[in-house]
Each structure stands twice: as C-alpha cells, then as structure tokens.
N, C-alpha and C positions, 0 to 999 in steps of 0.2 A: 504494500500500500504506500502511495506517495506520502512523504512527511508533511504533516499539517502543524503549523505553529501560529500562535497569535502574537502580534506585535503591539505594544503599547508605547507610543512615542512620548517620552517625558523629558522636559527640559531641553535647552539648546535650540538652535535654529534648524528646522528641518530643511533638507536640500532635495530638490527634485529635478530630474531631467525630463523635458517634455519633447516627445517625438510625434510630429504631426504629419499625416499624409497630405502632401502638398497638392494632390489632385482631388482632394475631398473638400468641397466648398463648405460644407457644414462643420467639418472638423476645424478648418481654418478660422471660420467665424467664431466658433466657441473658444478657440485658443486665446483670442484677444480678451474675451471676458474672463477666462480662467486666470490669465496673467495678472489682471487687476485684482481679482479676489485673493490670489496667493500673496500679492504684494501687501494688501491690506492686513493679511494675517501673518505677515513677516516670514513667509516661507521663501527661501532663497532658491532661485532657478540656476542650474549649472549647465555646462556645455559638454561634460564628459561623464560617462556612466559610472566610472570608478569613484567619482566625487559625490554621487547621489545616494540618498537613503532609499529612494523610490523612483522608478521610471514610469512616467505617465505616457500612455500610448493612445493617441487620438486617431481613430479610423475604424477599419474593419478587421476581420480575421486575417485576411491576406497581409495587411500592413503589420499586424502583430507578429506574424510568422517572420517577416523580413526583419523586424526590429530585434526579435529574439536572436536570430542568426547573427546579427551584427554586434550584439552587445552581451551575449550570454556569458562570456569569460569574466565579466565583472561580477557575476553572480549576485546582482541586485534584483529585487522583485519587480516584476512588470505588472502594472495595473492598467488595464485597458478600459477606455470609454467608447462605447459603440456608436459609430456614425456610418456603419456599413449595413449589411443585410441581416444575417442571422446573429452574428456576434457571439458565437459560442465561447470564444476565449475572452470576451469583453464583458464589462459591466454596463448596465443601462444607466443613462444620465439621471442624476438625482439633484434636487435643489440643495440638499445638505452635503453635496459631494466633498467640498473643501473641509468641512467640519469632520467628516468621517475619515478623511486622509490624515488630518492633523492629529486626530484622536487615536489613530492606529486602529480604527474600527474595520479591520479586514483580516481575513485568514489567508495564510500562505500555503500553497501546495507545490511540492517539489516533484518535477517530472523528468524522466530520462530522455535522452536522445537515442535514436538508433544510429549505428555507424555502418556504412557500407563501403566495401573495397571493391570497386568495379573495374574489371579488365576489359579494355576495348580493343578493337582490331589494331594490330601493330604491336600489341604487348604492353602498352602503358596501363598502369593501375592508378585509379583516382580514388581518394578517400574523401568522404563527405558525411555530414550529419543530417538527420531528418527528425523533426519533432512530431510531424504529422503522418506522412506516409512516403513509401518508396514504391513506385510502380513501373512495371515492365510493359511496354506497349509495342505492338508491331508497327513498323515504320514504312511498310509497303502494302500493296493491295492483298498480298498473301498473308495467311495466318502465320503465327509464330509457333515454334515447338520448343518446349522447355522440359528440363528435368528439375525436380525440386527435392532437396533433402533437408531434414531437420535433425540436428544432432547426429549426423552421419547415417540417418535412417531414411530410406527412399520413401517419400510421401506421395509423389506423383511422377510417373515416368512417361516421357513423350506426350505430354499434354499439348493439345493443339487448339488454338483459339486466338483471341485478341491480346491476351497477356495475363498479368498477375499483379495484385496489390498486396503489399506488406505494410501493415500500419501499427502504430502505437495505440494504446487504449484511448488516449486523448484524441488521436486522429481518426478513430474508428467511425465517427459520425459524418465523415466527409465522403471522399471518393469510394471508400470501402463500403459504406452503407448504401450508396447509390448503385453500387455494383452487385448488391444482394448480400453483402456481408452482415455480420452481427454488430449492433451497437454495443460496445463494451464500456461499462462505467469507467470513467477516467481514474478512479481510485483503486481499480483492479490492475495489478501489474501483469501485463500480458502483451503478446504480439499476435496480431490477426493476419490471416492468410486467405485471400479471396481471389478466385479465378475470374478472368474477364471473358465472357462469352465463349467458354470452353465447350467444345463439342466432342472431343476425344481425350481421355475417357470421360464419359458423362457422370461417373460416380465421384469425381473429384469435386467436393463441395467446400464452402467456406469453413475454416477451422481457426481455433484459438489455441495458442501455445503459451507456456510460461515465458516470462520476460527474459530469462537467462538462456533461452534457446538460441542455437546458432543455425542460421538458414543459409543454404547454398542453392543458387539458381544458375543453371547452365543452359545456354542457348544452343539449340541444335540446328544444323544447317545455316549458320550465321551469314554466309555470303548470299544465299538464296532468300532466306527469311530474316531480314534485318530487324533488330530490336533496339529500341531506345529506352533509357532508364531516366526517370525523373525522381529526384529526392527533394521534396518541398519546392525550393525555388531554383534548383540546379538541374540541368539536363545533360545527358551523355548519349551520343549516338554510337551505333555499331558495337553494342555491348556483347561480350562473349560469355562472361560469367560474373556473378557478384556474390560476395559473402556479406551477410548481414547479422549484426549482433547488437546487444545493448552497449552503449557507449559509456565511458567513464565520466563524461560530461552530463550535466543536468542544468535545469533552469527553474525559476520560481514564478508562479502566477499568483496574483492577489485577487480574491473575490471579496467584494464589500460585504459588510455585515448583513445577514439575512439572505445572502445568495448561497447556492450550493450547486454542484454538478448534477445532482438528481433533479433539481428544479429545472435546470437548463435543458436536460435531455427531454423532459416532459413538455416544457413550454416552447423551446426553440427547435426541437427536432421532431418530436411526436405531435406537437401542436394540439394538445388536448385542451378543449375549451373549459373554462372555469364554470360555465353554466351547466 
C-alpha cells in the first residue's frame, strides 16, 4: 500500500512552486488570483522544486504527469488543481483552497514509478520511467506479435493483435480501463497487464500482478510487424524487447482534506450519480 502521511505546517514561511499549463486559459487566469491570495497570507513562491514545501500544479492530468516527470527527484509533494477534464490526479477548486494549503489540510500518498529498459532496432537500450502506463502498439497496418513473460514464466506466447498495456494501479483508470482492463484502486500495489484487440490466442485476458513482478515483452517478426512503445510522455519506435519492473524512484501526490481515491474512482471514473 502506498505510504499515507498527514502534514501539519506550523510556523515559518511556507514556500510553494506553482506550475501552470500555459495552454490552459482557465489555469492561467486562476494563477493570477492565486498569487494575490498567497501573497496576502505571506506564502512565498519559489522558482525551483528543491526550495519548495509544496508544488502546486494548475491544469489537467496530462500536465500533472509532465510536471511529475520533470521534478520528481526533488521528492516534494505535488498538489494539483483541476482545470482539465477528469482530473483524476487533481483536486477540485475550492474557495478555502489557500487556507487548506497553509493549514496542511491534505494527505500525502507515495506512488512508485515503473522502469522500462527498451531495446530498439540497432541494439540501443533506452531506460525511462512511467507513473501511468507503458504500452506497446503496432506501428503498421499489420498486427503485432508478442511474447510476454512475468517473473520468467510465459504468460502469453505469440499473441497477435494491436498491442499491450502495462500500467500502475494509479494509471489503471486510463488507457488500461479503456482497453477493457480492470480499474485497480491506487492504494493497491500492483501492475496491470491488458491486451489490445488480441485475436490470437483469445484466452489471453487482462491480468493483475504484484508490484514487484518483472515483465518481459519480446516483439516477434520486428522488421515485418513494427512496434512502438510509449511510456507516459516518451515514445520509442522499432522496439525489439522491453523489460519492465518497479523503479527505485517514487513521487508524492497530495489530496485535500475530504478527498480520497475511492471517491475519485466512483465520481470521476464510474460517474455514479448522487441521486
């Protein structure tokens, strides 16, 4: 289970880094108002993550993912305010936002990255991190063929279709869910595996494995059936094989008081009416 801790900011001048999606007009507009409110409450804004107590992210889920990738090494908590669509990683805007931030009225959740070592045509190996998902996708009109192993055990052999999604629990409500995979509660430590339009063998269905599992995906007939790999915001073409495992790196997300991931799954993913 991800680590959950409660922070109570006492004394001293709080320091925040504000990261705003410059292409989001609503986020940009709110930033001006937020800066005034923070100044009134003597909260200092800084320009570098390592100097901040908290990183405020204004935008949508995609912007949050980019911000985490850029600043995760500072290991400062990310608190997002949603100006996007679903905002699964984000908090909804509240009138008392600044008071909640200053008072430390938020919970912290620590989540792991997945690490992939991807070998491409020519023999080069690229290592990258993913907090959401890693997916293999055919890059020609022809279907791709893959072998999949988990902890050196063959899970699927010569599967043929559009590709495969490997996701974290936190990222399971994205592409994984849209492809027919299970929505895994973010507080469960797991890796999801979901085939994309697989027609051979038909018995290969979405599966969930322990977070410490090591996954190997091999591309068959790579010259004829080319495959590309996308890890969050990074893409590689002509992939031959990839090894995926839990990374040593992690990051922290902040949910405002009264928020929970159970509530978010119900309200933002399942869209259950309160009536």
